[in-house]
C-alpha positions in Angstrom: -149.7 40.8 1.7 -148.0 44.3 2.3 -144.5 44.2 3.8 -144.8 46.7 6.8 -141.0 46.6 7.7 -140.6 49.9 9.7 -137.1 51.3 9.8 -135.7 54.8 9.6 -132.9 53.4 7.7 -135.0 52.5 4.6 -133.4 54.0 1.5 -135.1 53.6 -1.9 -133.4 52.3 -4.8 -134.6 53.9 -8.1 -133.8 53.2 -11.8 -134.8 56.4 -13.5 -134.9 55.2 -17.0 -135.6 56.7 -20.5 -138.3 54.3 -21.3 -139.4 53.1 -18.0 -138.6 53.7 -14.2 -139.0 51.4 -11.2 -137.8 51.0 -7.7 -136.6 48.4 -5.1 -135.8 48.3 -1.5 -133.3 46.3 0.4 -134.6 44.0 3.2 -133.0 41.4 5.4 -134.0 38.8 2.9 -132.5 40.6 0.0 -133.6 43.1 -2.6 -137.3 43.5 -3.5 -138.8 45.2 -6.5 -141.7 47.6 -5.7 -145.0 46.5 -7.5 -148.4 48.1 -7.6 -151.6 46.5 -6.7 -151.6 44.8 -10.1 -148.2 43.4 -9.6 -146.6 45.7 -12.2 -143.1 46.8 -11.5 -142.4 49.2 -14.5 -143.6 52.8 -14.7 -143.5 54.1 -18.3 -141.3 57.4 -18.1 -144.1 59.2 -19.8 -145.8 62.4 -18.5 -149.2 63.8 -19.6 -150.6 67.3 -19.0 -154.4 67.5 -19.6 -156.7 70.2 -18.3 -154.3 71.1 -15.4 -154.1 67.4 -14.4 -150.7 65.6 -14.6 -150.6 61.9 -15.1 -147.6 59.5 -15.1 -146.9 56.1 -16.5 -149.4 53.7 -18.4 -152.2 56.2 -18.5 -150.1 59.1 -19.9 -148.6 56.6 -22.5 -152.0 55.3 -23.6 -153.4 58.8 -24.5 -150.1 59.9 -26.1 -151.5 60.0 -29.8 -154.6 62.0 -28.9 -152.5 64.4 -26.6 -149.3 64.6 -28.6 -147.8 67.9 -27.7 -148.5 67.8 -24.0 -147.2 64.2 -23.6 -143.5 64.0 -22.7 -141.3 61.1 -23.0 -137.4 60.2 -23.2 -136.8 63.2 -20.7 -133.6 61.4 -19.7 -132.2 62.3 -23.1 -132.7 65.9 -22.4 -130.9 66.0 -18.9 -128.0 68.5 -19.0 -128.4 69.2 -22.9 -128.4 72.1 -25.1 -130.4 72.7 -28.2 -127.4 72.0 -30.5 -126.8 68.6 -28.7 -130.4 67.5 -29.6 -130.5 68.3 -33.3 -131.4 64.7 -34.4 -133.9 64.4 -31.5 -136.0 67.4 -32.2 -137.0 66.4 -35.7 -139.1 63.6 -34.3 -140.4 64.8 -30.9 -144.0 65.8 -31.1 -143.7 68.2 -28.1 -141.8 71.5 -27.9 -138.3 71.7 -26.8 -136.9 75.3 -26.3 -133.6 77.0 -25.2 -133.4 77.3 -21.4 -131.0 79.0 -19.0 -127.3 78.5 -19.2 -127.3 76.9 -22.6 -129.7 74.0 -21.5 -133.0 73.3 -22.7 -136.8 73.3 -21.5 -139.9 71.4 -22.7 -142.9 73.9 -23.4 -146.3 72.4 -22.4 -149.4 74.4 -22.5 -147.6 77.6 -22.3 -145.3 76.6 -19.3 -141.7 75.9 -19.7 -140.3 72.9 -17.5 -136.8 71.8 -17.1 -135.9 68.2 -17.6 -135.1 68.0 -13.8 -138.7 69.2 -13.1 -140.2 66.7 -15.5 -137.8 63.8 -14.1 -139.0 64.9 -10.6 -142.6 64.3 -11.5 -141.8 60.6 -12.6 -139.7 60.5 -9.2 -142.5 61.5 -7.2 -144.8 58.8 -8.7 -142.2 56.3 -8.0 -141.8 57.6 -4.4 -145.6 57.6 -3.9 -145.9 53.9 -5.2 -143.1 52.9 -2.8 -144.6 54.5 0.2 -147.8 52.7 -0.5 -146.3 49.3 -0.9 -144.1 49.8 2.2 -146.6 51.6 4.3 -144.3 54.2 5.4 -142.9 57.6 4.2 -139.7 57.6 2.3 -137.3 60.4 2.0 -134.1 59.1 0.9 -132.9 57.4 -2.3 -130.1 56.0 -4.3 -130.6 56.9 -8.0 -128.9 55.3 -10.9 -127.4 57.0 -14.0 -125.5 56.0 -17.3 -121.9 55.5 -16.4 -121.1 58.1 -19.1 -123.3 60.8 -17.7 -120.9 63.8 -17.0 -120.9 66.1 -13.9 -123.8 68.3 -15.2 -126.1 65.4 -15.8 -125.4 63.9 -12.5 -126.1 67.2 -10.8 -129.4 67.5 -12.8 -130.4 64.0 -11.4 -129.6 64.9 -8.0 -131.6 68.0 -8.3 -134.6 66.1 -9.8 -134.5 64.0 -6.8 -134.5 67.0 -4.3 -137.5 68.5 -6.2 -139.3 65.3 -5.8 -138.7 65.4 -2.0 -135.9 62.9 -1.8 -132.5 63.1 -0.3 -130.2 61.5 -3.0 -127.7 59.6 -0.9 -125.8 58.3 -3.7 -125.8 58.5 -7.7 -124.6 54.9 -8.9 -123.6 53.9 -12.4 -126.2 51.7 -14.1 -123.8 48.9 -15.1 -122.3 48.9 -11.7 -125.7 48.6 -10.0 -126.6 45.6 -12.3 -123.3 44.0 -11.2 -124.2 44.4 -7.6 -127.5 42.7 -8.3 -126.0 39.9 -10.4 -123.3 39.3 -7.7 -125.7 38.9 -4.8 -125.1 35.1 -4.4 -121.9 34.7 -6.0 -118.9 33.6 -4.1 -116.3 32.8 -6.5 -113.8 35.3 -8.2 -114.9 36.4 -11.6 -114.5 39.0 -14.3 -117.8 40.2 -15.6 -118.8 42.4 -18.6 -122.1 44.4 -18.1 -123.8 45.3 -21.3 -126.4 47.8 -20.7 -128.6 48.9 -23.7 -131.6 51.0 -22.5 -134.0 53.1 -24.1 -131.8 56.3 -24.5 -128.2 55.3 -23.3 -125.6 52.6 -23.6 -122.9 51.5 -21.2 -120.5 48.7 -20.8 -118.5 48.1 -17.6 -115.7 45.6 -16.9 -115.8 44.3 -13.2 -113.8 42.1 -11.0 -115.7 40.3 -8.3 -113.7 39.0 -5.4 -114.6 38.3 -1.8 -117.7 40.6 -1.8 -115.7 43.4 -3.5 -117.1 44.8 -6.8 -114.1 46.6 -8.6 -115.0 48.5 -11.7 -111.8 48.1 -14.0 -113.2 50.2 -16.9 -116.3 51.8 -18.4 -117.3 52.9 -21.9 -120.5 54.2 -23.3 -122.7 56.7 -25.0 -125.3 58.8 -23.5 -127.1 59.2 -26.9 -127.5 55.7 -28.0 -130.3 53.4 -27.2 -133.6 51.9 -28.2 -135.0 55.3 -29.0 -132.2 55.3 -31.9 -133.5 51.9 -33.2 -137.1 53.3 -33.1 -136.1 56.3 -35.1 -134.6 54.1 -37.8 -138.0 52.5 -38.3 -139.7 56.0 -38.2 -137.3 57.3 -40.8 -138.1 54.1 -43.0 -142.0 54.8 -42.7 -141.9 58.5 -43.3 -139.5 58.0 -46.4 -141.8 55.5 -47.9 -145.0 57.5 -47.0 -143.7 60.7 -48.7 -142.8 58.5 -51.8 -146.2 57.2 -52.0 -148.3 60.2 -51.1 -146.2 63.1 -51.9 -142.9 64.4 -50.8 -144.5 67.7 -49.5 -146.3 65.7 -47.1 -145.9 66.9 -43.4 -146.4 65.1 -40.1 -148.2 66.9 -37.4 -147.5 66.0 -33.7 -150.3 63.6 -33.5 -148.8 61.4 -36.5 -145.3 61.8 -35.1 -146.5 60.3 -31.8 -148.4 57.8 -33.4 -145.4 56.7 -35.6 -143.2 56.7 -32.5 -145.8 54.3 -30.9 -146.0 52.1 -34.1 -142.1 52.0 -34.3 -141.7 50.9 -30.7 -144.4 48.2 -30.9 -142.8 46.9 -34.1 -139.4 46.6 -32.6 -140.8 44.7 -29.7 -142.8 42.4 -31.9 -139.8 41.6 -34.1 -137.9 40.6 -31.1 -140.2 37.4 -31.0 -141.5 37.3 -34.6 -140.2 37.2 -38.2 -142.3 40.2 -39.3 -144.7 42.9 -38.2 -147.1 44.8 -40.1 -147.6 48.7 -39.6 -150.8 50.6 -40.6 -150.8 54.4 -40.5 -154.1 56.2 -41.2 -153.1 59.5 -42.8 -156.6 60.8 -43.1 -158.6 61.8 -46.3 -158.8 58.2 -47.3 -155.1 57.6 -47.2 -153.9 54.4 -45.5 -150.3 53.4 -45.5 -149.6 49.7 -44.9 -146.2 48.1 -44.7 -144.8 44.7 -43.5 -141.4 44.9 -42.0 -139.3 41.8 -41.5 -136.7 41.1 -38.8 -134.0 41.1 -41.4 -135.1 44.6 -42.6 -135.0 45.8 -39.2 -131.5 44.3 -38.3 -130.1 45.9 -41.4 -131.3 49.4 -40.1 -130.1 48.6 -36.5 -126.8 47.1 -37.3 -124.7 50.3 -37.1 -125.8 51.2 -33.7 -125.2 47.5 -32.4 -121.9 47.6 -34.0 -121.3 50.8 -32.2 -121.9 49.3 -28.8 -119.4 46.5 -29.7 -116.8 49.1 -30.5 -117.3 50.2 -26.9 -117.0 46.7 -25.6 -113.6 46.5 -27.4 -112.3 49.8 -25.9 -113.5 48.9 -22.3 -111.6 45.5 -22.6 -108.5 47.3 -23.8 -108.7 49.7 -21.0 -108.9 47.0 -18.4 -105.9 45.2 -19.8 -108.1 42.1 -20.8 -109.3 40.2 -23.8 -112.8 38.5 -24.5 -111.4 35.2 -23.3 -110.8 36.7 -19.8 -114.5 37.3 -19.3 -116.2 34.9 -17.3 -119.7 36.0 -17.6 -121.6 38.7 -19.8 -124.6 40.2 -18.1 -127.3 41.8 -20.4 -129.1 45.0 -18.9 -131.8 47.1 -20.5 -135.0 46.3 -22.4 -133.2 46.8 -25.8 -131.1 43.8 -25.2 -134.1 41.8 -26.0 -133.4 42.3 -29.6 -132.3 39.1 -30.9 -129.2 40.7 -32.8 -127.9 42.5 -29.8 -127.5 39.1 -27.8 -126.1 37.6 -30.9 -123.3 40.1 -31.8 -122.6 40.5 -28.1 -122.2 36.7 -27.7 -120.0 36.5 -31.0 -117.6 39.3 -29.7 -117.2 37.9 -26.1 -117.2 34.3 -27.3 -119.9 33.2 -24.9 -123.5 33.1 -24.4 -124.7 36.2 -22.6 -126.2 35.8 -19.2 -130.0 36.7 -19.2 -131.4 35.0 -16.2 -131.8 38.2 -14.4 -134.6 40.4 -15.7 -132.9 43.0 -17.7 -135.6 45.6 -16.8 -135.3 45.0 -13.2 -131.7 44.3 -12.5 -130.6 48.0 -12.2 -133.2 48.7 -9.6 -132.3 45.7 -7.6 -128.6 46.7 -7.7 -129.6 50.3 -6.6 -131.5 48.7 -3.6 -128.3 46.7 -2.8 -126.3 50.0 -2.7 -129.0 51.5 -0.6 -128.8 48.7 1.7 -125.1 49.1 2.2 -125.6 52.9 3.0 -128.4 52.0 5.4 -126.3 49.4 7.0 -128.6 46.3 6.2 -125.9 44.8 4.1 -122.4 45.0 5.1 -120.5 42.2 3.2 -120.3 44.1 0.0 -118.0 47.0 -1.2 -118.5 48.9 -4.5 -115.4 50.4 -6.2 -116.5 52.4 -9.1 -114.6 54.4 -11.6 -114.6 57.7 -13.5 -115.1 57.3 -17.3 -112.9 60.4 -18.6 -109.8 62.1 -17.4 -109.7 65.5 -15.6 -107.4 68.2 -15.6 -106.7 71.9 -15.9 -105.3 74.2 -18.7 -101.7 75.1 -18.4 -99.8 77.8 -20.0 -99.8 77.6 -23.8 -103.1 75.6 -24.0 -101.7 72.2 -22.8 -103.7 69.9 -20.1 -102.2 69.0 -16.8 -104.2 65.9 -16.0 -104.8 65.3 -12.3 -107.3 62.4 -12.3 -106.9 59.8 -15.1 -109.8 58.0 -16.6 -110.9 54.7 -15.1 -109.6 55.9 -11.6 -111.5 54.3 -8.8 -114.0 56.8 -7.1 -114.0 58.5 -4.6 -110.4 59.8 -5.3 -108.4 62.9 -4.8 -105.4 64.3 -6.8 -103.4 67.3 -6.0 -100.7 69.1 -8.1 -98.6 72.2 -7.8 -98.4 74.8 -10.5 -96.7 78.4 -10.8 -96.9 81.5 -12.5 -95.0 82.6 -15.7 -95.5 86.4 -15.3 -93.7 88.6 -12.9 -96.1 90.4 -10.2 -99.0 88.1 -11.2 -101.8 88.5 -8.5 -104.6 86.3 -10.0 -104.6 82.7 -11.4 -107.3 81.5 -13.7 -108.2 77.9 -13.1 -109.7 76.1 -16.3 -111.1 72.6 -15.5 -111.2 70.3 -18.4 -112.5 66.7 -19.2 -111.2 64.5 -21.9 -108.2 62.4 -23.1 -106.3 64.7 -25.5 -103.2 66.6 -24.4 -104.5 70.3 -25.6 -107.2 72.2 -24.0 -108.9 73.1 -27.4 -109.5 69.3 -27.9 -111.0 68.6 -24.5 -114.4 69.6 -22.9 -114.5 72.7 -20.7 -116.3 71.8 -17.5 -115.8 75.2 -15.8 -113.6 78.2 -14.7 -112.9 80.0 -11.7 -109.9 82.5 -10.4 -107.8 82.5 -7.5 -107.3 86.0 -6.5 -105.2 87.9 -3.9 -101.9 86.1 -4.8 -99.0 88.4 -3.6 -97.0 89.9 -6.3 -93.9 87.8 -6.8 -91.3 86.9 -9.6 -92.6 84.4 -12.0 -92.1 80.9 -10.8 -92.2 82.0 -7.2 -95.9 81.4 -6.2 -96.8 77.9 -5.4 -100.4 77.1 -6.4 -101.8 73.9 -5.2 -104.7 72.6 -7.2 -106.9 69.7 -5.7 -109.5 67.7 -7.5 -111.8 65.8 -5.3 -114.1 63.4 -7.2 -116.7 62.0 -4.8 -118.5 58.7 -4.9 -121.3 60.1 -7.0 -118.8 61.2 -9.7 -119.4 64.9 -8.9 -116.2 67.1 -8.9 -114.9 69.6 -6.5 -111.9 71.7 -7.4 -110.0 73.9 -4.9 -106.9 76.1 -5.4 -104.5 77.5 -2.7 -101.4 79.7 -3.0 -99.1 78.0 -0.4 -97.1 81.1 0.5 -100.0 83.4 1.1 -102.7 81.0 2.1 -105.1 82.5 -0.6 -107.7 79.9 -1.5 -110.6 79.5 -3.9 -112.8 76.5 -4.7 -115.8 75.6 -7.0 -118.1 72.6 -7.3 -118.0 71.9 -11.2 -121.5 71.9 -12.8 -121.0 72.5 -16.6 -123.9 73.8 -18.5 -124.8 70.7 -20.5 -123.6 67.0 -21.2 -121.6 65.3 -23.8 -122.8 64.9 -27.3 -122.5 61.6 -28.9 -119.6 62.7 -31.1 -117.7 64.1 -28.2 -118.2 60.9 -26.1 -117.3 58.8 -29.1 -114.2 60.7 -30.1 -112.7 61.6 -27.0 -111.0 58.2 -26.2 -110.6 57.1 -29.8 -108.8 60.3 -30.8 -106.6 59.9 -27.7 -105.2 56.8 -29.2 -105.2 57.9 -32.9 -103.4 61.2 -32.1 -101.3 60.1 -29.1 -98.0 60.8 -30.8 -99.3 63.9 -32.2 -100.7 65.2 -28.9 -97.5 64.3 -26.8 -95.3 66.1 -29.2 -97.7 69.3 -29.2 -97.7 69.1 -25.4 -93.9 68.6 -25.2 -93.6 71.7 -27.5 -95.7 73.8 -25.3 -93.8 72.8 -22.4 -90.4 73.5 -24.2 -91.6 77.0 -25.3 -92.8 77.8 -21.8 -89.4 76.6 -20.3 -87.4 78.6 -23.1 -89.5 81.7 -22.2 -88.3 81.5 -18.5 -84.7 80.9 -19.7 -84.8 84.0 -22.0 -86.3 86.1 -19.2 -83.5 84.9 -16.7 -80.8 85.7 -19.0 -82.2 89.0 -19.9 -82.3 90.0 -16.2 -78.8 88.5 -15.5 -77.4 90.7 -18.2 -79.0 93.7 -16.7 -77.3 93.1 -13.4 -74.1 91.3 -14.3 -73.5 91.8 -17.9 -70.2 93.5 -17.6 -68.5 90.3 -16.3 -68.7 88.8 -20.0 -65.7 89.2 -22.3 -66.6 90.4 -25.8 -66.2 86.9 -27.0 -68.5 85.4 -24.3 -71.2 88.1 -24.9 -71.2 87.5 -28.7 -71.5 83.7 -28.0 -74.5 84.4 -25.6 -76.2 86.8 -28.0 -75.9 84.2 -30.8 -77.4 81.6 -28.6 -80.3 83.7 -27.4 -81.0 84.8 -30.9 -81.0 81.0 -32.1 -83.4 80.0 -29.1 -85.8 82.8 -30.0 -86.0 81.6 -33.6 -86.2 77.9 -32.8 -89.0 78.3 -30.2 -91.2 79.8 -32.9 -90.7 76.6 -34.9 -92.4 73.1 -34.5 -89.0 71.2 -34.0 -89.1 69.9 -30.3 -85.4 68.5 -30.6 -84.3 71.8 -32.1 -85.8 73.9 -29.3 -84.4 71.6 -26.7 -80.8 71.8 -28.1 -81.1 75.6 -28.4 -82.2 76.0 -24.8 -79.1 73.8 -23.7 -76.9 76.1 -25.8 -78.3 79.1 -24.2 -77.8 77.6 -20.7 -74.2 76.9 -21.4 -73.5 80.3 -23.0 -74.9 81.9 -20.0 -72.8 80.1 -17.5 -70.4 83.0 -16.9 -73.4 85.2 -15.8 -74.6 82.4 -13.5 -71.2 82.1 -11.9 -71.0 85.7 -11.5 -74.3 86.0 -10.0 -73.6 83.1 -7.5 -70.2 84.7 -6.6 -71.9 88.0 -5.8 -74.6 86.2 -3.6 -71.8 84.3 -1.9 -69.6 87.5 -1.2 -72.6 89.4 0.2 -73.6 86.3 2.4 -70.1 85.9 4.1 -69.1 89.7 4.0 -68.1 90.8 7.7 -68.6 87.2 9.1 -65.8 85.1 10.6 -64.7 81.9 8.9 -66.0 79.6 11.8 -69.5 81.3 11.3 -69.5 80.5 7.6 
């Protein structure tokens, strides 16, 4: 019987997935999955364009082979990406991906170019319509989940997709966190939970502490380009390689064949999750039939490098949380790819306990999104979600160093403010370069955006006080503002980088921050010392111009030697040598400093009575 609960506070929880999408709603009795008339919850994230008609889900997927270039899937992996980011994907996609605006991509279907946001909106509209039919009311608001390692651009793209679909996106929630919300609904005791989320296109692991209805994310790790699609691609590469060896290296694979190979590979992966082998037959035409039996052991040998990669992320997440495998009370498995036996086996071996699989891995994220929707709507009031940002955020400082304002694994929403200054006399504009990453130098981090604070009154170097504020909201979206405190001049920007993180960037940011920590800190220290020494040299030069005649010949000779030594040392790479030379220059300039202070003091008290002073 249709549930006709009528409430203006209804907010839909949506799991917008790479392979499948689905939705749930929060009711007074708990979260409920939205199902169609046949009882199906999952909507394949596949879109087909045929004769001006658009279909979504099972029907679109069913005709993918006969309609290969106009059937679009795995849209989530395109969100916020550039052509360069998708090099490995383009080789196997049967549909056409072309460069879009601002270094993003579009899908070209039947002469029309569509952004990943527009395509995702088609899926979201279908989900919305299903929910409205099931609930008997219009729905205009939603909570949508994303991988924890989605960056600002990808989160913005998801929000835009919701808006295009006619939904007000009330909150963007990380998928592993949503899963933990669903898992902890009836849990009262304190616990540490690891949420392992391996979906069709992305991987995340989050470490959470649950206590008294509060879900606190301690750390998160992941890869936005690692998922079941990559396991499928291993099988596709195996099949295409053997087909070419059997029928000729020059053999090409048209879109229909590529679509068929993808379908065969996915079906084989699913079958090998329950059986020891699976047979694939590919009709290449012209009487050429390729037949191959693949064993589970073969498949696991191909998949092991990807699964091992997820375990590496698990180890980093534990290290970031300050915990070990034995500190984890429960391991929750999320995402359809966790049905691969080796995934559960390796995860269990790493954490030293059997993973928890009682909750349907395909539905748990949507259930958690519904819980968050219920919290926002006021239906559920006894749960608090404290999420984190996966990577540090900061700005570039003089010399190419990074001044970090928000550290990775900081709880969101959060705000951080730092005050900076200028290093050039009379500077009237300040460039703000926002960065994301764990390294100490700007060149080793990812640029998120730039803006300029103008109208700064000309002042001596170091006099302006530029206050930079980072505000990271509950959706993980960043606002940056800058204000010169003396003049009140202000500027701000919402950071929306052109495209997302590549696998290599995501994978190396944290790893390199550990491997090169000493090197980076020394490089950062050297930049700071060079900046400080430049300030000292400029101050000494100005003091010589105004009060140089107070120095004896011996004092001037000592000062000149110290200044020359500092200029030489600051060009080198020895931090300690620069620091010592700075000290020597400061000591040699003391007679000048005293003379300037005496001059200021005499001007201050001149003509005044002693009791006034």
